[in-house]
ROSESE-757762 format. One record per residue (C-alpha): residue number from 1; residue in three letters; x, y, z. Coordinates in Angstrom, 3 decimals, padded with zeros to 6 digits. Layout:
N
<pt n="NUM" res="ala" xx="X" yy="Y" zz="Z"/>
...
This chain:
151
<pt n="1" res="unk" xx="-018.213" yy="-028.502" zz="-009.693"/>
<pt n="2" res="unk" xx="-017.827" yy="-026.504" zz="-006.385"/>
<pt n="3" res="unk" xx="-018.439" yy="-022.840" zz="-006.583"/>
<pt n="4" res="unk" xx="-015.128" yy="-020.348" zz="-006.380"/>
<pt n="5" res="unk" xx="-014.453" yy="-019.354" zz="-002.814"/>
<pt n="6" res="unk" xx="-015.280" yy="-015.671" zz="-001.911"/>
<pt n="7" res="unk" xx="-012.064" yy="-013.890" zz="-002.323"/>
<pt n="8" res="unk" xx="-011.124" yy="-011.307" zz="000.500"/>
<pt n="9" res="unk" xx="-009.527" yy="-008.143" zz="-000.300"/>
<pt n="10" res="unk" xx="-008.584" yy="-004.469" zz="001.333"/>
<pt n="11" res="unk" xx="-008.828" yy="-001.328" zz="-000.304"/>
<pt n="12" res="unk" xx="-007.310" yy="002.059" zz="000.714"/>
<pt n="13" res="unk" xx="-009.414" yy="005.343" zz="000.657"/>
<pt n="14" res="unk" xx="-006.493" yy="007.941" zz="000.072"/>
<pt n="15" res="unk" xx="-007.514" yy="011.614" zz="000.071"/>
<pt n="16" res="unk" xx="-004.488" yy="014.076" zz="-000.672"/>
<pt n="17" res="unk" xx="-004.979" yy="017.860" zz="-001.309"/>
<pt n="18" res="unk" xx="-008.895" yy="017.025" zz="-001.922"/>
<pt n="19" res="unk" xx="-008.183" yy="014.330" zz="-004.310"/>
<pt n="20" res="unk" xx="-008.920" yy="010.657" zz="-004.086"/>
<pt n="21" res="unk" xx="-005.961" yy="008.367" zz="-005.311"/>
<pt n="22" res="unk" xx="-007.536" yy="005.765" zz="-008.033"/>
<pt n="23" res="unk" xx="-005.623" yy="003.159" zz="-009.905"/>
<pt n="24" res="unk" xx="-006.469" yy="001.211" zz="-013.140"/>
<pt n="25" res="unk" xx="-005.988" yy="-002.457" zz="-012.173"/>
<pt n="26" res="unk" xx="-006.373" yy="-004.064" zz="-015.697"/>
<pt n="27" res="unk" xx="-002.938" yy="-005.000" zz="-017.209"/>
<pt n="28" res="unk" xx="-002.492" yy="-003.080" zz="-020.235"/>
<pt n="29" res="unk" xx="-005.055" yy="-000.810" zz="-019.523"/>
<pt n="30" res="unk" xx="-007.770" yy="-003.245" zz="-021.166"/>
<pt n="31" res="unk" xx="-010.696" yy="-001.649" zz="-019.158"/>
<pt n="32" res="unk" xx="-011.039" yy="002.033" zz="-018.240"/>
<pt n="33" res="unk" xx="-012.604" yy="000.863" zz="-014.838"/>
<pt n="34" res="unk" xx="-010.575" yy="002.531" zz="-011.978"/>
<pt n="35" res="unk" xx="-010.842" yy="001.588" zz="-008.352"/>
<pt n="36" res="unk" xx="-009.153" yy="002.203" zz="-004.817"/>
<pt n="37" res="unk" xx="-005.510" yy="000.687" zz="-004.479"/>
<pt n="38" res="unk" xx="-005.281" yy="-002.477" zz="-002.774"/>
<pt n="39" res="unk" xx="-005.830" yy="-006.249" zz="-003.259"/>
<pt n="40" res="unk" xx="-006.245" yy="-009.821" zz="-001.916"/>
<pt n="41" res="unk" xx="-005.362" yy="-010.760" zz="001.502"/>
<pt n="42" res="unk" xx="-002.587" yy="-013.118" zz="002.319"/>
<pt n="43" res="unk" xx="-003.065" yy="-015.479" zz="004.933"/>
<pt n="44" res="unk" xx="-001.324" yy="-014.724" zz="008.321"/>
<pt n="45" res="unk" xx="-001.230" yy="-010.774" zz="007.977"/>
<pt n="46" res="unk" xx="-003.648" yy="-008.339" zz="009.366"/>
<pt n="47" res="unk" xx="-006.131" yy="-006.766" zz="007.112"/>
<pt n="48" res="unk" xx="-004.325" yy="-003.372" zz="007.613"/>
<pt n="49" res="unk" xx="-000.732" yy="-005.096" zz="007.286"/>
<pt n="50" res="unk" xx="-002.157" yy="-006.607" zz="004.040"/>
<pt n="51" res="unk" xx="-003.587" yy="-003.224" zz="002.798"/>
<pt n="52" res="unk" xx="-000.453" yy="-001.484" zz="003.364"/>
<pt n="53" res="unk" xx="001.633" yy="-004.104" zz="001.768"/>
<pt n="54" res="unk" xx="-000.837" yy="-003.852" zz="-001.385"/>
<pt n="55" res="unk" xx="-000.698" yy="000.216" zz="-001.541"/>
<pt n="56" res="unk" xx="003.278" yy="000.048" zz="-001.507"/>
<pt n="57" res="unk" xx="003.663" yy="-002.486" zz="-004.242"/>
<pt n="58" res="unk" xx="000.858" yy="-000.672" zz="-006.626"/>
<pt n="59" res="unk" xx="001.895" yy="003.013" zz="-005.830"/>
<pt n="60" res="unk" xx="005.284" yy="003.046" zz="-004.104"/>
<pt n="61" res="unk" xx="003.367" yy="004.850" zz="-001.098"/>
<pt n="62" res="unk" xx="003.726" yy="004.224" zz="002.458"/>
<pt n="63" res="unk" xx="000.384" yy="004.679" zz="004.279"/>
<pt n="64" res="unk" xx="-001.087" yy="004.727" zz="008.012"/>
<pt n="65" res="unk" xx="-004.115" yy="002.385" zz="007.818"/>
<pt n="66" res="unk" xx="-007.075" yy="004.113" zz="009.683"/>
<pt n="67" res="unk" xx="-010.437" yy="002.879" zz="010.258"/>
<pt n="68" res="unk" xx="-012.694" yy="000.713" zz="007.859"/>
<pt n="69" res="unk" xx="-015.258" yy="002.759" zz="006.044"/>
<pt n="70" res="unk" xx="-016.898" yy="000.787" zz="003.386"/>
<pt n="71" res="unk" xx="-017.585" yy="-003.014" zz="002.837"/>
<pt n="72" res="unk" xx="-018.226" yy="-003.825" zz="-000.808"/>
<pt n="73" res="unk" xx="-018.701" yy="-006.751" zz="-002.586"/>
<pt n="74" res="unk" xx="-019.275" yy="-007.748" zz="-006.342"/>
<pt n="75" res="unk" xx="-019.501" yy="-010.875" zz="-008.401"/>
<pt n="76" res="unk" xx="-018.833" yy="-011.671" zz="-012.300"/>
<pt n="77" res="unk" xx="-021.791" yy="-014.035" zz="-013.057"/>
<pt n="78" res="unk" xx="-019.806" yy="-015.468" zz="-016.226"/>
<pt n="79" res="unk" xx="-016.927" yy="-016.750" zz="-013.796"/>
<pt n="80" res="unk" xx="-018.817" yy="-016.975" zz="-010.386"/>
<pt n="81" res="unk" xx="-015.762" yy="-014.682" zz="-009.268"/>
<pt n="82" res="unk" xx="-017.105" yy="-013.300" zz="-005.900"/>
<pt n="83" res="unk" xx="-014.923" yy="-010.638" zz="-003.875"/>
<pt n="84" res="unk" xx="-015.713" yy="-008.892" zz="-000.672"/>
<pt n="85" res="unk" xx="-013.450" yy="-005.597" zz="000.037"/>
<pt n="86" res="unk" xx="-013.116" yy="-003.827" zz="003.322"/>
<pt n="87" res="unk" xx="-012.159" yy="-000.150" zz="002.473"/>
<pt n="88" res="unk" xx="-009.833" yy="001.490" zz="005.214"/>
<pt n="89" res="unk" xx="-009.382" yy="005.185" zz="005.376"/>
<pt n="90" res="unk" xx="-005.529" yy="005.976" zz="004.890"/>
<pt n="91" res="unk" xx="-003.148" yy="008.994" zz="005.400"/>
<pt n="92" res="unk" xx="-000.088" yy="008.999" zz="003.532"/>
<pt n="93" res="unk" xx="003.377" yy="008.836" zz="005.453"/>
<pt n="94" res="unk" xx="006.014" yy="010.937" zz="003.697"/>
<pt n="95" res="unk" xx="006.101" yy="011.788" zz="000.340"/>
<pt n="96" res="unk" xx="002.862" yy="011.837" zz="-001.962"/>
<pt n="97" res="unk" xx="004.560" yy="011.699" zz="-005.338"/>
<pt n="98" res="unk" xx="004.335" yy="008.304" zz="-007.443"/>
<pt n="99" res="unk" xx="006.938" yy="007.702" zz="-009.838"/>
<pt n="100" res="unk" xx="005.528" yy="008.194" zz="-013.609"/>
<pt n="101" res="unk" xx="007.376" yy="004.929" zz="-014.309"/>
<pt n="102" res="unk" xx="006.289" yy="002.985" zz="-010.846"/>
<pt n="103" res="unk" xx="005.415" yy="-000.522" zz="-011.927"/>
<pt n="104" res="unk" xx="003.920" yy="-002.936" zz="-009.228"/>
<pt n="105" res="unk" xx="005.714" yy="-006.327" zz="-009.020"/>
<pt n="106" res="unk" xx="002.780" yy="-008.032" zz="-010.748"/>
<pt n="107" res="unk" xx="002.327" yy="-005.496" zz="-013.577"/>
<pt n="108" res="unk" xx="-001.301" yy="-005.297" zz="-013.122"/>
<pt n="109" res="unk" xx="-001.906" yy="-001.482" zz="-012.382"/>
<pt n="110" res="unk" xx="-001.510" yy="000.468" zz="-015.594"/>
<pt n="111" res="unk" xx="-002.345" yy="004.040" zz="-014.185"/>
<pt n="112" res="unk" xx="-002.396" yy="005.892" zz="-011.316"/>
<pt n="113" res="unk" xx="-004.869" yy="008.954" zz="-011.164"/>
<pt n="114" res="unk" xx="-005.471" yy="011.730" zz="-008.497"/>
<pt n="115" res="unk" xx="-009.236" yy="012.707" zz="-009.039"/>
<pt n="116" res="unk" xx="-011.153" yy="015.697" zz="-007.457"/>
<pt n="117" res="unk" xx="-014.537" yy="014.886" zz="-006.286"/>
<pt n="118" res="unk" xx="-015.934" yy="016.843" zz="-009.628"/>
<pt n="119" res="unk" xx="-013.422" yy="014.572" zz="-011.949"/>
<pt n="120" res="unk" xx="-014.788" yy="011.198" zz="-010.330"/>
<pt n="121" res="unk" xx="-018.127" yy="011.893" zz="-011.933"/>
<pt n="122" res="unk" xx="-016.722" yy="011.539" zz="-015.554"/>
<pt n="123" res="unk" xx="-014.741" yy="008.397" zz="-014.804"/>
<pt n="124" res="unk" xx="-015.412" yy="004.794" zz="-014.575"/>
<pt n="125" res="unk" xx="-015.052" yy="004.204" zz="-011.112"/>
<pt n="126" res="unk" xx="-016.252" yy="001.460" zz="-008.713"/>
<pt n="127" res="unk" xx="-017.924" yy="000.876" zz="-006.462"/>
<pt n="128" res="unk" xx="-020.169" yy="003.529" zz="-007.260"/>
<pt n="129" res="unk" xx="-020.429" yy="004.923" zz="-003.781"/>
<pt n="130" res="unk" xx="-016.529" yy="005.438" zz="-003.468"/>
<pt n="131" res="unk" xx="-016.440" yy="009.227" zz="-003.940"/>
<pt n="132" res="unk" xx="-019.310" yy="009.651" zz="-001.361"/>
<pt n="133" res="unk" xx="-017.333" yy="007.741" zz="001.093"/>
<pt n="134" res="unk" xx="-013.869" yy="009.361" zz="000.178"/>
<pt n="135" res="unk" xx="-015.416" yy="013.013" zz="000.100"/>
<pt n="136" res="unk" xx="-017.995" yy="012.904" zz="002.973"/>
<pt n="137" res="unk" xx="-017.542" yy="013.996" zz="006.459"/>
<pt n="138" res="unk" xx="-019.576" yy="011.210" zz="007.916"/>
<pt n="139" res="unk" xx="-016.861" yy="008.350" zz="009.137"/>
<pt n="140" res="unk" xx="-019.759" yy="005.697" zz="009.628"/>
<pt n="141" res="unk" xx="-019.294" yy="002.393" zz="008.239"/>
<pt n="142" res="unk" xx="-021.235" yy="001.668" zz="004.977"/>
<pt n="143" res="unk" xx="-022.087" yy="-001.406" zz="003.188"/>
<pt n="144" res="unk" xx="-022.765" yy="-001.688" zz="-000.729"/>
<pt n="145" res="unk" xx="-024.767" yy="-004.844" zz="-001.570"/>
<pt n="146" res="unk" xx="-023.546" yy="-007.299" zz="-003.990"/>
<pt n="147" res="unk" xx="-023.426" yy="-006.052" zz="-007.667"/>
<pt n="148" res="unk" xx="-022.235" yy="-007.526" zz="-010.789"/>
<pt n="149" res="unk" xx="-018.697" yy="-006.539" zz="-011.936"/>
<pt n="150" res="unk" xx="-018.771" yy="-004.168" zz="-014.890"/>
<pt n="151" res="unk" xx="-015.790" yy="-003.716" zz="-017.116"/>
């Protein structure tokens, strides 16, 4: 059986009022794992366009997509799922309020959290370097080596 193709995804690093936006992208909150909003890339649209669409679907927010800041990849050895994610720094355009009852069309995102740099250390967040990337002043592109997925 041929291996599954590598999935390409985009993620948004959105820091507003010294807080990073995180989402729980596990239906019905079946995991406590939090990540940056974003998702799979659809063919025929640029990475920034895909990301703006994903952020809008998952949060209702409109963003301006900036420079890439992190490339992360992970895999699930149980299913051979392998994903490469390109994280971009993003800025909110307009209101930064996510309605409490906001639901993405696929009903996957179960929670939105604005977390300070201090609060992130108490949360289950992947990738591990996300907080450093979000809150550091160095805007160089970073790479996280392949790691197993952790639920």
